N, C-alpha and C positions, 0 to 999 in steps of 0.2 A: 504494500500500500504506500503510494508516494506521500511525502510530507512536504509542506511548504511553510515558510515563515511569513505570516500575513498579519500586518498591523502589530508587529512585535510579539506574536504568539506562534509557536510551532503547532501546526495542525496536520492531521493525517486525512487524506482524501481518498475515498473509495471510488477511484476512477482509473481508467487506463492512463499510463504515463504520456500518451500522445494527445490526451484531451487538452484543449486550449485552456489556459488559465482563466479566461472569462467564464467558462462554464463551470469550472471548479468553484470559483468564487460565488457565482449566482446559484447554481443547482445544489452543490454540496455544502457550501458554507452559509447560504442564504444572505450573502452580502450583495444586495441587488442595486446598489448605487451605481455600479459599473454597468454600462448599457451595451447591448448588442445593436449595432447599426448596419454594418455591411458584411462583416465576416471576412474581409479582405484587407484590413489595415488601411482603408482609404478615407474613412470618415472621422476617426478620432473618438467616437463615443465610448469606446472600450478602454481608454487610456488609464493606466495605473502607473505607479512608479515601481521600477525594479532596480534595487540598489540605487535609488535616488534619481533614476533617469526615466522620463516619460516614455512609456512603452505600450504598444498596442497589444492588449491581452487576447484579442480574438485569434491571433495567429501565433501566439507564443505557447508552446506545449509545457505542461507541468514538468516534464523531464528536464527542461532547460533552466528551471528556476529553483531546483531543490536546495541549492546552497545559497540562494540569494534572498534578500528581503523585499517583500512586496508590500506596498502601501496603497490602500484604496481611498476613495473619497470619504469613506466612513471615518477615517483617521485624520482628515484634513485639518481639524482644529487642534491637533496635538502639538503644533508648533506655531511660532509667531507669523511665519510667512503664510501659512494656511489661514490663520485667523484674519490677517490683513486682506488677503484675497477675498475671503468670504464677506468681510465688511464692505469692501469696495463693490463687490457684485450686487449686494443689497442696495447700497447707496446709489448706484447707477442703474438700478432696476434692469439688470442685464437679461434675466431669463424671460422668455415669452412662453413657449411650450415647455421648455426646460429639458427636453430629451437629451440634447447634446451637452448640457451644462457640466455634468461631472467630468467628462473628457476635457472640455474647455478649461475648467478650473484646474484639473491636474496638470495640464500643459502650462498654464499660467504660473502655477506654483513652481514647476520645474524651471521655468525661465527665471523667475525672481530669486530662486535659490542659487542659480549660477551667475546671474547678472542683475545686481540690485538697481542699476540705472539704465534700463534698456532703451535703446533708440526705437524709432518706428520700424526701422529695418530689422532690428533684433526681435521685436514683437511679431512682425510679419513672418520671419523665419521660424520662430518657435511655435507659432499658432498655425502654420501652414499644414494643411491636411486635417484640420479640425473644422468640420462642416457644420454650419448653422443654417438650417432651412428657413428659419424665421428672419435671418439677415441682421442679427444684432451685432455685427462686427464692429461698428463704431462705438457701441457701448462697451463691448469687450475690451477694445483698445483703451478707452477712457478708464475703465476699472483697473486695468493692469497698471496704467500710469499712476492712478490714485493710490493703489496698493504700494507701488514703489516709493511714492512720496511719503506715505505713512511709515514705511519701514525705514526710510532715511531719517525721519525725525526721531525715531526711537533708538537708532543705532549709535 
């Protein structure tokens, strides 16, 4: 039975090692914040952090992450970057339908953990491949910039 480190806890998953992390999270662990969008790593809805890097969980097999740390949207508020992004998302009223938002947020957190003062080009690069069918891209950019400013003021 494969094991994974999810949100700081080692868990055993009753699934084939080739099962995508997305389905282990959703079906086996009932962590449903990570969404299925396309199944081909093209939309970003399934983004989680694996060893701190935003990763598409729909194409990542359990066998590839047994020795790595997986962080999901459910653990987003466990650090100051996640809390800053969450506050900015609410302030800028980013979500409409909300389906893509967990992936968008996980990508934004990944960006701000690696680059505290991102340029527009940095934001574009980090968020590329995160599709929002409602078109809230301007609000997403504004929220990322706001989160960066709030993090700069507490650093």
